[in-house]
C-alpha positions as CSV (number, residue, x, y, z in Angstrom):
1,M,0.0,0.0,0.1
2,A,1.2,3.5,-0.9
3,S,2.5,5.8,2.0
4,P,-0.4,7.6,3.6
5,I,-1.3,11.2,2.5
6,L,-2.4,12.2,5.8
7,T,-1.3,11.0,9.4
8,I,-2.7,12.1,12.6
9,R,-1.2,10.8,15.8
10,D,-2.8,11.6,19.2
11,G,-4.2,14.8,18.0
12,S,-6.0,16.9,20.2
13,I,-8.1,19.7,18.3
14,G,-10.1,22.8,19.1
15,F,-9.5,26.3,20.2
16,E,-8.8,26.0,23.9
17,N,-6.3,23.9,25.4
18,D,-8.4,23.0,28.3
19,K,-11.6,22.5,26.2
20,P,-10.6,20.4,23.2
21,L,-13.4,19.6,20.9
22,L,-11.6,16.3,19.8
23,V,-8.9,14.2,21.5
24,D,-7.0,11.3,21.0
25,V,-7.6,11.8,17.1
26,N,-5.4,8.8,15.2
27,L,-6.0,8.7,11.4
28,E,-4.3,7.6,8.3
29,L,-5.8,8.4,4.9
30,H,-4.2,7.0,1.5
31,P,-4.2,8.0,-2.0
32,G,-7.6,7.3,-3.9
33,E,-9.3,6.9,-0.5
34,I,-12.8,8.5,0.3
35,V,-13.4,8.9,4.1
36,G,-16.7,10.2,5.2
37,V,-17.2,12.0,8.8
38,I,-20.4,12.2,10.3
39,G,-21.8,13.5,13.8
40,R,-24.1,16.2,15.2
41,S,-23.6,19.8,14.4
42,G,-21.0,21.7,16.5
43,I,-19.3,18.7,17.7
44,G,-16.0,19.6,15.8
45,K,-16.1,18.1,12.3
46,S,-15.4,21.4,10.5
47,T,-12.7,22.1,12.9
48,L,-11.1,18.9,12.3
49,L,-11.1,19.8,8.5
50,R,-9.7,23.4,9.1
51,T,-7.0,21.9,11.3
52,I,-6.0,19.4,8.8
53,A,-6.0,22.0,5.9
54,G,-3.5,24.2,8.3
55,L,-6.0,27.1,9.1
56,I,-6.1,26.0,12.7
57,S,-3.2,24.8,14.8
58,P,-3.8,21.5,16.8
59,I,-3.6,21.8,20.3
60,S,-1.5,18.7,20.4
61,G,-0.4,15.8,18.5
62,E,1.3,15.3,15.2
63,I,-0.4,16.0,11.9
64,T,1.4,15.1,8.6
65,T,0.1,16.3,5.4
66,P,1.5,17.2,2.1
67,T,3.9,20.1,2.2
68,E,3.8,21.6,-1.2
69,R,1.8,24.7,-2.0
70,G,-1.6,23.8,-3.4
71,D,-1.2,20.1,-2.3
72,I,-4.4,20.6,0.0
73,G,-7.7,21.5,-1.5
74,Y,-10.4,22.8,0.9
75,I,-13.9,23.2,-0.1
76,P,-15.8,25.1,3.0
77,Q,-19.2,24.9,3.7
78,R,-19.8,28.4,2.1
79,L,-17.7,27.0,-0.9
80,G,-15.4,30.2,-0.8
81,L,-16.3,31.4,-4.4
82,V,-16.1,35.1,-5.3
83,N,-19.8,35.8,-6.1
84,H,-19.3,38.9,-8.4
85,Q,-16.8,37.1,-10.7
86,T,-17.4,34.6,-13.4
87,V,-17.3,30.8,-13.2
88,G,-14.1,31.0,-15.4
89,Y,-12.5,33.7,-13.0
90,N,-13.2,31.3,-9.9
91,V,-11.8,28.1,-11.4
92,M,-8.7,29.9,-12.7
93,M,-8.1,31.1,-9.0
94,G,-7.6,27.4,-8.1
95,A,-4.5,27.2,-10.7
96,L,-2.7,30.3,-9.0
97,P,-1.1,28.1,-6.0
98,R,0.8,26.2,-8.6
99,A,1.7,29.2,-11.0
100,P,4.8,31.2,-10.9
101,F,5.2,33.9,-8.3
102,W,4.6,36.8,-10.9
103,Q,1.4,35.1,-12.1
104,T,0.1,34.7,-8.6
105,L,1.1,38.4,-7.6
106,F,-1.2,39.7,-10.6
107,S,-3.7,37.1,-10.6
108,L,-2.9,36.2,-14.2
109,P,-2.5,32.3,-14.9
110,G,-0.5,31.4,-17.9
111,F,-1.7,29.5,-21.1
112,E,-1.3,25.9,-19.6
113,L,-3.1,27.0,-16.3
114,R,-6.0,28.6,-18.5
115,Q,-6.3,25.4,-20.4
116,S,-6.3,23.3,-17.3
117,A,-9.3,25.6,-16.1
118,R,-11.2,25.0,-19.2
119,D,-10.5,21.4,-19.0
120,A,-11.9,21.3,-15.4
121,I,-14.9,23.4,-16.3
122,E,-15.7,21.0,-19.2
123,A,-15.3,18.0,-16.9
124,V,-18.0,19.3,-14.4
125,G,-20.4,20.2,-17.3
126,L,-20.4,23.9,-17.0
127,T,-18.7,25.1,-20.4
128,D,-21.7,26.8,-21.3
129,K,-21.6,28.8,-18.0
130,V,-17.9,29.8,-18.1
131,L,-18.9,33.6,-18.4
132,D,-21.7,33.6,-16.0
133,S,-21.6,35.1,-12.5
134,I,-21.7,32.8,-9.7
135,T,-24.7,34.4,-8.6
136,Q,-26.6,33.2,-11.7
137,L,-25.8,29.6,-10.8
138,S,-27.9,27.1,-8.7
139,G,-26.5,25.5,-5.7
140,G,-25.6,22.3,-7.6
141,Q,-23.7,24.4,-10.3
142,Q,-21.7,26.3,-7.6
143,Q,-20.7,22.9,-6.1
144,R,-19.4,22.1,-9.6
145,V,-17.5,25.3,-9.7
146,A,-16.0,24.6,-6.3
147,I,-14.9,21.2,-7.4
148,A,-13.6,22.4,-10.7
149,R,-11.4,24.9,-8.7
150,S,-10.1,22.0,-6.9
151,M,-9.5,19.9,-9.9
152,V,-7.2,22.7,-11.2
153,Q,-5.2,23.1,-8.2
154,Q,-4.3,19.5,-8.5
155,P,-4.2,18.6,-4.8
156,Q,-3.1,15.3,-3.2
157,L,-5.7,15.8,-0.5
158,L,-9.3,17.3,-0.9
159,L,-11.3,18.3,2.1
160,A,-14.9,18.9,1.5
161,D,-17.2,20.3,4.3
162,E,-20.9,19.5,3.8
163,C,-20.6,20.1,0.1
164,L,-23.9,17.9,-0.4
165,G,-25.7,19.4,2.4
166,E,-28.3,21.6,0.6
167,L,-28.8,19.7,-2.8
168,D,-31.5,17.6,-4.1
169,S,-30.9,13.8,-4.3
170,E,-30.1,13.9,-8.2
171,T,-27.7,16.7,-7.9
172,A,-26.1,15.0,-5.0
173,K,-25.5,12.2,-6.9
174,E,-23.8,13.9,-9.6
175,I,-21.5,15.7,-7.2
176,I,-20.8,12.2,-5.6
177,Q,-19.8,11.0,-9.2
178,L,-17.3,13.8,-9.6
179,L,-15.7,13.3,-6.3
180,Q,-15.3,9.4,-7.1
181,Q,-13.7,10.3,-10.3
182,L,-11.2,12.4,-8.5
183,A,-10.4,9.8,-6.2
184,N,-10.3,7.0,-8.8
185,Q,-8.8,8.7,-11.9
186,S,-6.6,11.3,-10.1
187,N,-5.7,9.2,-7.0
188,I,-6.8,12.2,-4.9
189,A,-7.6,11.2,-1.2
190,I,-10.8,12.8,0.0
191,I,-12.4,13.6,3.3
192,I,-16.0,14.7,3.2
193,V,-18.0,16.0,6.3
194,D,-21.8,15.2,5.7
195,H,-24.8,15.1,7.7
196,N,-26.4,12.0,6.2
197,P,-24.9,8.9,7.3
198,V,-26.8,6.7,4.9
199,R,-25.5,8.5,2.0
200,V,-21.9,8.6,2.8
201,A,-21.9,4.9,3.5
202,T,-22.8,4.4,-0.2
203,F,-19.7,6.1,-1.7
204,C,-17.0,6.3,1.0
205,D,-14.5,3.5,1.6
206,R,-14.8,4.3,5.3
207,V,-17.1,6.4,7.6
208,L,-15.8,8.0,10.6
209,Q,-18.2,9.1,13.5
210,V,-17.5,12.0,15.9
211,K,-19.0,10.8,19.5
212,G,-18.5,13.2,22.3
213,T,-14.8,14.0,21.8
214,R,-13.7,11.0,20.1
215,I,-13.7,9.8,16.5
216,E,-14.4,6.3,15.8
217,E,-15.2,3.8,12.9
218,A,-19.1,4.1,12.2
219,E,-21.0,0.8,12.5
220,L,-23.7,1.5,9.5
């Protein structure tokens, strides 16, 4: 088996040293693996993803992730899209972490990165929306834009926080298929937080459940 993309050893996660949200977190995630995380609201699932993404420091323990710029893709609950900009602009922004410094400085991806953005937009079925503003899109289409942005970034690890939450069943199924393609074809490791344990069990290789301050394998 390939070396893990993510390793957490004896992690304690939260915002206050004396009140951690999660303790004794031990996790390995391998290339091409999809892991679902379930649990009630406010229990620490999003904080776990933000800690893995490097946005929050762990209280204690060791977290080993890919170290190159752009190797971790993160889709927050609110997607992080620039609403007044086009689909094409938002997807190209995903290419900037791997662009030369001068392109990053002026937000000007070169030809190869622009082509990668076009390919990603086509892959998620939004070629006819490339010049549309994000505000003109449905919720499912916005999710597709966020995924296309991650595809252009070419991460080794993708963290998706409730990206299926407000979608109808058919649209959710389409987004799941896109995530499965990323895992199977690009060998990307994916952690997805979802509120629907039955749904995650249908497409995730493993499902982890947060109970109290512990994470354990879910029995579904």
